[in-house]
ZANUTI-930082 format. One line per field, with one value per residue: x, y, z of N, C-alpha, C in turn; chain; residue number from 1; residue in three letters. Coordinates in steps of 0.02 Angstrom, whole numbers. Layout:
n.X = (X | ...)
n.Y = (Y | ...)
n.Z = (Z | ...)
ca.X = (X | ...)
ca.Y = (Y | ...)
ca.Z = (Z | ...)
c.X = (X | ...)
c.Y = (Y | ...)
c.Z = (Z | ...)
unit = (A | ...)
pos = (NUM | ...)
code = (ALA | ...)
***
This chain:
n.X = (-1122 | -1068 | -956 | -856 | -853 | -775 | -668 | -609 | -556 | -456 | -365 | -335 | -281 | -149 | -91 | -72 | 8 | 115 | 155 | 193 | 327 | 372 | 396 | 454 | 593 | 633 | 652 | 733 | 856 | 866 | 885 | 1003 | 1094 | 1080 | 1144 | 1297 | 1317 | 1330 | 1444 | 1554 | 1568 | 1592 | 1724 | 1781 | 1836 | 1716 | 1591 | 1442 | 1298)
n.Y = (-1005 | -1111 | -1123 | -1003 | -976 | -1050 | -1067 | -917 | -928 | -1046 | -972 | -860 | -934 | -1016 | -886 | -830 | -938 | -930 | -786 | -809 | -899 | -819 | -671 | -739 | -768 | -668 | -589 | -677 | -669 | -507 | -511 | -577 | -493 | -376 | -442 | -459 | -320 | -285 | -343 | -303 | -176 | -184 | -270 | -150 | -86 | 25 | 114 | 15 | 42)
n.Z = (-772 | -681 | -729 | -788 | -650 | -598 | -681 | -653 | -529 | -557 | -635 | -539 | -427 | -495 | -539 | -422 | -373 | -468 | -444 | -313 | -269 | -398 | -303 | -193 | -241 | -290 | -176 | -97 | -185 | -145 | -12 | -20 | -102 | 0 | 123 | 30 | 15 | 147 | 195 | 114 | 155 | 265 | 284 | 209 | 309 | 322 | 414 | 471 | 490)
ca.X = (-1101 | -990 | -890 | -832 | -825 | -722 | -598 | -576 | -541 | -403 | -313 | -302 | -253 | -117 | -65 | -30 | 66 | 188 | 192 | 207 | 363 | 435 | 431 | 491 | 640 | 646 | 651 | 824 | 907 | 881 | 904 | 1069 | 1128 | 1100 | 1206 | 1355 | 1338 | 1366 | 1518 | 1605 | 1555 | 1627 | 1793 | 1820 | 1812 | 1666 | 1520 | 1376 | 1259)
ca.Y = (-968 | -1119 | -1117 | -945 | -955 | -1107 | -1040 | -848 | -959 | -1067 | -915 | -834 | -976 | -981 | -816 | -832 | -966 | -914 | -723 | -808 | -906 | -757 | -625 | -766 | -775 | -579 | -592 | -694 | -606 | -456 | -515 | -610 | -428 | -362 | -480 | -433 | -255 | -247 | -388 | -263 | -125 | -216 | -270 | -97 | -45 | 95 | 106 | -22 | 71)
ca.Z = (-739 | -633 | -779 | -764 | -572 | -584 | -726 | -642 | -482 | -557 | -666 | -496 | -417 | -543 | -518 | -364 | -361 | -489 | -420 | -239 | -321 | -422 | -262 | -165 | -262 | -283 | -99 | -82 | -210 | -128 | 26 | -51 | -97 | 50 | 146 | 21 | 25 | 229 | 206 | 105 | 198 | 349 | 266 | 205 | 383 | 325 | 466 | 424 | 528)
c.X = (-1054 | -928 | -861 | -823 | -757 | -637 | -547 | -542 | -461 | -365 | -301 | -256 | -188 | -76 | -36 | 0 | 129 | 187 | 239 | 292 | 425 | 453 | 452 | 549 | 674 | 691 | 725 | 830 | 911 | 921 | 999 | 1112 | 1141 | 1159 | 1291 | 1356 | 1355 | 1415 | 1560 | 1630 | 1600 | 1707 | 1829 | 1805 | 1767 | 1595 | 1462 | 1294 | 1264)
c.Y = (-1013 | -1118 | -1064 | -953 | -993 | -1089 | -986 | -876 | -1003 | -1011 | -864 | -882 | -995 | -946 | -793 | -865 | -953 | -867 | -768 | -842 | -877 | -734 | -648 | -769 | -731 | -557 | -595 | -681 | -538 | -439 | -545 | -530 | -364 | -381 | -461 | -361 | -247 | -298 | -336 | -199 | -119 | -228 | -210 | -49 | -3 | 63 | 55 | 9 | 153)
c.Z = (-701 | -669 | -774 | -704 | -562 | -633 | -726 | -531 | -495 | -583 | -607 | -455 | -457 | -531 | -453 | -345 | -415 | -453 | -320 | -258 | -355 | -361 | -233 | -183 | -267 | -228 | -59 | -123 | -180 | -64 | 28 | -36 | -37 | 107 | 126 | 23 | 93 | 203 | 172 | 130 | 274 | 337 | 237 | 261 | 372 | 399 | 426 | 458 | 531)
unit = (A | A | A | A | A | A | A | A | A | A | A | A | A | A | A | A | A | A | A | A | A | A | A | A | A | A | A | A | A | A | A | A | A | A | A | A | A | A | A | A | A | A | A | A | A | A | A | A | A)
pos = (1 | 2 | 3 | 4 | 5 | 6 | 7 | 8 | 9 | 10 | 11 | 12 | 13 | 14 | 15 | 16 | 17 | 18 | 19 | 20 | 21 | 22 | 23 | 24 | 25 | 26 | 27 | 28 | 29 | 30 | 31 | 32 | 33 | 34 | 35 | 36 | 37 | 38 | 39 | 40 | 41 | 42 | 43 | 44 | 45 | 46 | 47 | 48 | 49)
code = (MET | LEU | TRP | THR | ILE | ALA | VAL | VAL | LEU | LEU | VAL | LEU | TRP | PHE | LEU | GLY | LEU | VAL | THR | SER | TYR | THR | MET | GLY | GLY | PHE | ILE | HIS | ILE | LEU | PHE | VAL | LEU | ALA | ILE | ILE | VAL | VAL | LEU | ILE | ARG | VAL | ILE | ARG | GLY | GLU | LYS | VAL | ILE)
***
């Protein structure tokens, strides 16, 4: 019983570790893309908002 709980907790910890890095990287990529789009619109002279 304890081994099962330990394995489940270890797997959940590992999934949390992997997804936090993955989602963090994904959010950073989306943030950079948003900044690039805003800069392109400002350079072209379009309204940003």
